C-alpha positions in Angstrom: -17.2 112.0 52.9 -14.3 108.9 52.4 -14.2 109.0 56.2 -17.7 109.1 57.1 -17.9 105.8 55.3 -15.5 104.1 56.3 -16.1 105.1 59.9 -20.2 103.7 59.2 -18.5 100.6 57.6 -16.2 99.9 60.2 -19.3 100.1 62.9 -20.9 97.8 61.2 -18.6 95.4 61.0 -17.9 95.6 64.7 -21.5 94.9 65.6 -21.5 91.5 62.9 -18.0 90.9 64.1 -19.8 90.7 67.6 -22.4 88.4 66.6 -20.3 86.1 65.1 -18.2 87.0 68.5 -20.9 85.4 70.1 -21.3 82.0 68.0 -17.7 81.7 68.0 -17.7 81.9 71.9 -20.4 79.5 72.2 -18.4 77.2 70.2 -15.0 77.9 71.9 -16.9 77.0 75.1 -18.3 73.7 73.7 -14.9 72.9 72.4 -13.1 73.6 75.8 -15.1 71.3 77.5 -14.1 68.8 74.7 -10.7 69.5 74.5 -10.5 69.2 78.4 -12.1 65.9 78.2 -10.0 65.0 75.6 -7.0 66.3 77.4 -7.2 64.1 80.2 -8.0 61.0 77.8 -4.8 61.9 75.7 -3.2 62.2 79.3 -3.8 59.2 80.6 -3.1 57.4 77.2 0.2 59.2 76.8 0.9 57.8 80.3 0.2 54.3 79.3 2.1 55.0 76.0 5.0 56.0 77.6 5.0 52.9 80.2 4.6 50.4 77.6 7.1 52.1 75.4 9.7 52.0 78.7 8.7 48.1 78.7 9.3 47.6 75.5 12.5 49.1 75.3 13.5 47.5 78.3 13.1 43.9 77.5 14.6 44.3 73.7 17.5 45.8 74.6 18.2 43.1 77.4 16.9 40.4 74.8 19.4 42.4 72.4 22.5 42.6 74.4 22.6 39.0 75.7 21.7 37.9 72.0 25.0 39.7 71.1 26.9 38.3 74.1 25.9 34.9 73.8 26.2 35.1 70.0 29.8 35.6 70.5 30.6 33.2 73.2 28.1 30.6 74.1 26.4 30.2 71.4 29.2 30.3 68.6 31.0 27.2 71.0 27.5 25.3 70.6 27.8 25.3 66.3 31.5 24.9 66.3 30.6 21.4 68.1 32.6 22.8 71.6 29.4 23.0 73.7 26.7 19.7 74.4 23.3 20.3 74.6 23.2 20.0 78.3 26.2 23.1 78.5 24.0 25.2 76.7 20.7 23.9 78.4 22.7 25.4 81.9 23.8 28.7 80.0 19.7 29.0 78.7 18.3 28.7 82.3 20.7 31.0 84.0 19.8 33.4 81.4 15.9 32.7 82.2 16.9 33.5 85.6 18.5 36.3 85.7 15.3 37.9 83.5 13.5 40.6 86.3 10.1 39.7 84.9 8.6 36.2 84.3 8.9 36.5 80.1 9.0 33.2 78.5 12.2 33.1 75.9 12.4 30.0 73.5 16.0 30.3 72.3 16.6 28.3 68.5 20.1 28.1 67.0 20.7 27.1 63.0 23.7 26.2 61.4 24.9 28.3 58.5 22.7 26.4 56.2 20.1 27.2 58.1 19.3 23.7 59.6 17.8 23.5 63.2 20.6 22.6 65.7 18.6 23.7 69.0 15.4 24.4 70.3 14.8 25.2 74.2 10.9 24.2 73.7 11.9 20.6 71.4 9.0 21.4 69.3 8.4 21.0 65.5 7.4 24.1 64.4 7.9 24.0 60.7 6.6 27.3 59.9 8.8 28.6 62.6 11.7 27.1 60.6 10.5 28.5 57.5 10.1 32.0 58.7 13.5 31.8 59.7 14.7 30.9 56.7 12.9 33.3 54.4 13.8 36.4 56.9 17.6 35.2 56.5 17.3 35.4 52.6 15.6 38.4 52.4 17.3 40.5 55.2 21.1 41.6 55.5 22.2 40.9 59.2 25.4 42.6 59.4 23.3 45.9 60.8 22.6 43.8 63.7 19.6 42.5 65.8 16.5 41.9 63.2 13.1 41.9 64.8 9.9 40.6 63.4 6.7 39.3 64.3 5.3 35.6 64.1 2.2 34.1 65.1 2.4 30.5 65.9 0.2 27.3 65.4 -0.6 27.6 68.8 -2.3 31.3 68.0 0.1 32.8 70.1 1.7 35.9 69.1 5.4 36.4 69.5 8.3 38.6 69.0 11.6 37.0 67.4 15.0 38.5 67.8 17.0 37.4 64.9 21.1 37.3 64.9 23.6 35.6 63.2 26.6 34.4 64.9 30.1 34.9 63.7 33.3 33.9 64.0 36.5 35.1 62.3 34.6 37.2 60.5 32.5 34.3 58.8 29.3 33.5 59.3 28.4 30.0 60.9 25.0 30.3 62.2 22.0 32.0 63.7 20.7 32.4 67.0 17.1 33.9 68.0 15.0 34.7 70.9 11.1 34.3 70.7 9.0 36.4 73.0 5.4 35.3 74.1 3.3 38.2 73.7 1.0 37.4 76.3 4.1 37.7 79.0 4.9 41.5 77.5 2.6 43.6 79.8 1.2 41.5 83.0 -0.3 44.6 85.0 -2.9 47.0 83.6 -2.9 50.7 84.4 -6.2 50.4 86.0 -7.8 53.3 83.8 -9.4 51.4 81.3 -6.6 52.0 78.4 -6.1 49.4 76.2 -2.9 48.8 73.7 -1.9 47.1 71.0 1.7 46.3 69.6 2.3 45.4 65.7 4.2 45.8 62.8 4.2 47.6 59.8 2.4 44.8 58.1 -0.6 44.6 60.5 0.7 41.5 62.3 0.6 41.6 66.2 3.0 40.8 68.9 0.9 41.5 71.7 -2.3 43.0 72.8 -4.4 43.3 76.0 -7.7 42.7 74.1 -8.9 40.6 71.4 -11.4 43.1 70.3 -10.0 44.4 67.4 -8.3 41.2 66.1 -9.2 40.3 62.7 -9.1 36.9 60.9 -7.6 33.8 61.3 -3.9 35.6 61.6 -5.6 38.1 64.3 -4.4 40.8 62.6 -5.2 44.4 63.9 -8.1 45.9 62.4 -7.8 49.2 60.1 -9.7 51.2 62.0 -8.2 51.1 65.5 -5.2 53.2 63.3 -7.5 56.3 63.1 -6.8 58.6 65.8 -11.1 58.2 66.2 -12.6 55.5 65.3 -16.0 53.5 66.7 -17.0 49.7 66.5 -21.1 48.9 67.7 -20.0 49.3 71.9 -19.3 52.8 71.2 -16.4 55.6 70.0 -13.0 55.2 70.6 -9.6 57.6 71.2 -6.1 56.4 70.3 -2.8 57.0 70.3 -0.4 56.1 67.7 3.9 55.6 68.1 6.6 53.7 66.7 8.6 51.8 68.9 10.8 50.7 66.4 11.9 51.1 62.8 9.0 48.7 62.2 7.0 48.5 65.4 4.4 50.3 66.1 2.5 51.0 69.1 -1.6 51.9 69.9 -3.2 52.6 72.9 -6.7 53.3 73.1 -9.5 54.1 75.3 -13.6 54.2 74.7 -15.2 57.5 75.3 -18.0 58.5 77.3 -21.2 60.3 76.4 -21.0 63.9 75.8 -24.9 65.2 76.5 -23.6 66.7 79.6 -20.9 69.3 77.7 -24.3 70.5 76.1 -26.2 71.4 78.8 -23.7 73.1 80.6 -22.5 74.8 77.7 -25.9 76.2 76.7 -26.6 77.8 79.8 -23.0 80.0 79.7 -23.8 80.6 76.3 -27.0 82.3 76.8 -25.4 84.5 79.8 -22.5 85.4 77.3 -24.7 86.8 74.6 -26.4 89.0 76.8 -23.4 90.7 78.0 -21.8 90.9 74.5 -24.7 92.6 72.9 -24.8 95.6 75.3 -20.5 95.4 75.3 -20.6 95.6 71.4 -22.9 98.2 70.7 -20.5 100.8 72.9 -17.5 99.8 71.7 -18.8 99.8 68.0 -18.7 103.3 68.3 -15.3 104.7 70.0 -13.6 101.8 67.8 -14.7 103.0 64.7 -14.1 107.3 65.6 -10.2 106.1 66.8 -9.3 104.1 63.8 -10.9 105.5 60.8 -8.2 108.7 61.0 -5.4 106.9 60.9 -6.6 104.9 57.7 -5.7 107.8 55.7 -2.7 108.7 57.2 -1.3 105.3 56.4 -2.5 105.6 53.1 -0.4 108.8 52.5 2.5 107.2 53.8 2.2 104.4 51.3 2.6 106.5 48.8 5.8 108.1 49.8 7.2 104.6 50.2 6.2 104.3 46.4 7.7 107.2 44.9 10.8 106.6 47.6 12.1 103.0 48.2 14.6 104.7 51.4 11.5 106.4 52.9 10.1 104.7 56.2 6.8 105.1 58.2 6.4 107.7 60.9 4.0 106.6 63.1 3.2 107.2 66.8 0.3 106.1 68.3 1.0 103.3 70.7 -1.4 101.1 69.0 -1.7 98.2 66.5 -1.4 100.8 63.8 2.2 102.0 64.8 3.2 98.3 65.6 2.0 97.8 61.8 3.8 100.9 60.5 7.4 99.2 62.2 6.9 95.5 60.6 6.2 97.7 57.1 9.3 99.6 57.5 11.4 96.1 58.9 9.8 94.4 56.0 11.3 97.2 53.6 14.8 96.5 54.9 15.0 93.1 54.8 13.6 93.3 50.9 17.4 94.8 49.8 18.8 91.9 51.9 16.5 89.0 50.5 17.8 90.8 47.0 21.0 89.9 47.5 20.4 86.9 49.0 18.2 85.5 46.0 21.6 86.0 43.6 23.4 83.9 46.5 20.6 81.0 46.5 20.8 80.9 43.1 24.4 79.8 43.1 24.1 77.3 46.0 21.2 75.8 43.7 23.4 75.1 40.9 26.0 73.9 43.3 23.3 71.6 44.9 21.6 69.9 42.2 25.1 69.2 40.7 26.2 67.5 44.0 23.0 65.5 43.7 23.8 64.4 40.0 27.4 63.5 41.1 26.0 61.2 43.8 23.7 58.9 41.9 25.2 55.7 41.1 23.2 52.4 39.0 22.0 50.2 42.2 22.1 47.2 39.8 26.0 47.3 39.3 26.1 47.3 42.8 24.1 44.3 43.5 25.7 42.5 40.7 29.0 43.3 41.5 28.8 41.8 44.8 26.4 38.9 43.6 29.8 38.2 41.5 32.0 39.0 44.5 30.3 36.3 46.4 30.3 33.2 43.6 34.1 34.3 43.1 34.6 33.8 46.7 33.7 29.6 46.0 36.1 28.8 42.8 38.6 32.1 42.7 39.7 34.4 45.3 42.5 36.2 43.8 39.8 37.6 41.5 37.2 37.8 44.6 40.2 40.0 46.0 40.5 42.3 42.7 36.9 42.3 42.4 36.6 44.4 46.4 39.6 46.4 45.7 38.2 47.7 42.3 34.9 48.3 43.7 35.8 50.1 47.0 38.0 52.1 45.1 35.2 53.4 42.9 32.5 53.7 45.9 35.4 55.6 47.6 36.2 58.2 45.0 32.0 58.5 43.7 31.7 59.8 47.5 34.4 61.4 48.5 34.1 65.1 49.0 37.5 66.6 48.7 36.2 67.6 45.2 33.7 67.7 42.9 35.6 68.1 40.0 39.3 65.7 38.6 40.9 65.7 35.8 40.3 63.6 32.9 43.0 61.2 33.5 41.9 60.6 37.4 38.6 60.0 36.7 39.9 57.7 33.6 42.0 55.3 36.5 38.4 54.9 38.2 36.5 54.1 34.8 38.8 51.8 34.1 38.3 49.9 37.6 34.5 49.9 37.0 35.1 48.7 33.1 37.4 45.6 34.8 34.6 44.5 36.7 32.1 44.6 34.1 34.4 42.6 32.2 35.1 40.0 34.6 30.9 39.9 35.1 30.4 39.6 31.3 33.4 37.3 29.6 32.7 38.7 25.8 32.8 41.9 26.8 35.7 44.5 25.4 36.7 47.6 25.6 39.3 50.1 24.6 40.4 53.8 26.3 42.3 56.2 24.5 43.4 59.4 26.0 45.3 62.1 24.6 48.2 63.4 26.7 47.5 66.9 26.3 43.9 66.2 27.6 44.9 64.4 30.8 44.8 67.4 33.3 41.8 69.1 31.9 39.0 69.4 34.9 35.9 67.5 34.1 32.9 67.0 36.8 33.6 63.9 38.7 32.8 61.0 36.9 31.0 62.2 34.1 31.5 59.4 31.9 30.5 57.1 34.2 26.8 57.4 33.5 27.3 57.2 30.2 29.3 53.8 30.5 26.4 52.6 32.5 23.5 53.5 29.6 25.6 51.3 27.1 26.0 48.9 29.2 22.7 48.6 30.4 21.2 48.6 26.4 23.3 47.6 24.8 23.9 43.9 26.6 19.9 43.8 26.0 21.1 43.3 21.9 24.6 41.3 21.9 27.0 39.8 24.4 29.9 40.6 22.5 29.6 44.4 23.3 32.3 46.5 22.1 33.4 49.8 24.0 35.2 52.7 23.2 36.2 55.9 25.1 38.5 58.6 23.2 39.4 61.7 24.5 41.3 63.7 21.6 42.4 67.5 21.7 40.8 70.2 18.5 42.3 73.0 18.2 41.0 74.8 21.7 38.6 72.0 22.6 38.6 68.4 24.4 36.6 65.8 22.7 35.2 63.2 24.9 33.5 60.3 22.7 32.4 57.2 24.4 31.3 54.8 21.8 29.2 51.3 21.8 27.7 48.3 19.4 25.0 47.6 21.4 22.3 47.9 18.6 21.8 51.8 18.2 18.9 54.2 19.4 15.8 54.7 17.7 15.2 58.1 15.6 12.4 59.0 18.1 14.1 58.5 21.2 17.7 60.1 19.7 15.4 63.2 18.7 14.2 63.3 22.5 18.3 62.6 23.8 19.2 65.8 22.2 16.7 68.2 22.7 17.3 70.7 24.9 14.0 69.8 27.1 15.5 65.9 27.5 14.3 65.6 31.2 15.1 62.3 33.4 11.4 60.7 33.2 12.0 57.4 31.7 14.8 55.6 29.8 18.2 56.7 29.3 18.5 58.8 32.5 22.3 58.2 32.4 22.7 60.2 29.3 20.5 62.9 31.3 22.6 62.8 34.2 25.5 63.5 32.1 24.7 66.1 30.3 23.1 68.0 33.2 26.4 67.7 35.1 28.4 68.9 31.9 26.2 72.1 31.4 26.0 72.8 34.8 29.9 73.2 34.9 30.3 74.1 31.5 27.1 75.7 29.9 28.6 76.5 26.8 29.4 72.9 25.8 28.1 70.5 23.2 26.5 67.3 24.0 25.2 65.2 21.0 24.4 61.2 20.6 24.7 59.7 17.1 23.5 56.1 16.1 24.2 55.0 13.2 23.8 51.2 12.0 24.1 49.3 15.5 26.6 52.0 16.9 26.0 54.5 19.3 27.7 57.3 20.2 28.2 60.3 22.9 29.9 63.1 21.8 31.1 66.2 24.8 32.8 69.2 23.2 34.1 71.5 25.6 36.2 74.8 24.7 39.4 74.6 26.6 39.1 78.5 27.9 35.5 78.4 29.0 34.9 79.5 32.6 33.3 77.0 34.7 29.9 77.7 36.9 
């Protein structure tokens, strides 16, 4: 009776599937025609996109190479006063004559104080000079050439390439090439495709049409960035690509009417419906009979697998049922292997999390230290050298992959380097480090104490300028106790409860405490981590049993 019901149900499902197939076939045919149409459009757009990309890469590479070369030679000599305007113009015209394409390139040179020294077009463009100042002040030019778009008062879209001029590792000025977007691509593809090159802020460098440039600054319309978009004139299809980190390219083309595709699809579908109905009636009977007999057999095989995990399916039908059985057997074999791998993955996740926490470093400390070094270079080079060496030592140690753990003695050396930097930044800051000699060789996670110290500095200096910090490491019977104490104002009771809770998460303030606590527990799961606050004083205490094995 079961086989009979299954056979009838299977036959009915095949008939329903046939009707669905007819519907899907119509969609597939129509979709295929649409796909082909879009494919041809996409191919044209892709070819044009590749052509424009190659053009852009070729031109910017040429500009960058010459900007690098001249910045080290001709431009440096001019800024240093060793070349006259006439000499520079000769080199500039020689540079223009070597270009394969007729592209206008404007040259600007500034001294180290960002004062304009040379402009090949001799224009008094205050907006451009201000724009250059902004780029120099807000970007690091040590990585190489900076690229930005600029819309001139003459309503011209340009591409700015900026490079600092160095002499003996010192910045003595800045050089910039300004390329006009109208000169970028002078020959169209002839297949109706259009393009727009723009930056991440929708500022346009070059475009083949003004159709989708909006506003007084002629920025790209947000609609164009969609794969399919439309306006009053019709529908468009586009492709977006990245030219470099802050420059993008969109190539688009207008779509034609799809009425012809609809008519052709209807004729094909009508013919297909007739033949599919005949075929489905015959095939449903045959398929239902052949496959129903294997269903019960596979059901019995499944019961055997449940009772014996080493049992494997034995089906030889040379069809999908045999394929299914082989895949089930393969799955059963892999389950055991996955079971074993799961333990390994858990261990690897613990190691990965430990490394992630170890790698975190306060960016504000880096910024403030670099600012201190910058100021110190003007009045105390010896102090600047000391700060640089201390910072270099800390950074090298923090990113070193040699070891994930360190002795307390070694770690304290780098903690002291960190505190020395802080002491130079804050005149009234004082610290003291006390380490019991018997604990110096005890292993802890590298830079374990640093996030706690950073936390004390961050919140302590909000309350007082004469912050005092005490780091003390002692032995207590079979344990090593590490204490970090400050007089920075204490912690309120509600925050203290959260920090000492086992559910303390890194979501808000005091993430340095979370970092240290998590790293300590990853290495020493049974260790003790508590934060105490009395009056204006806060103490972080870690207690680690010396005999405990690390994870």
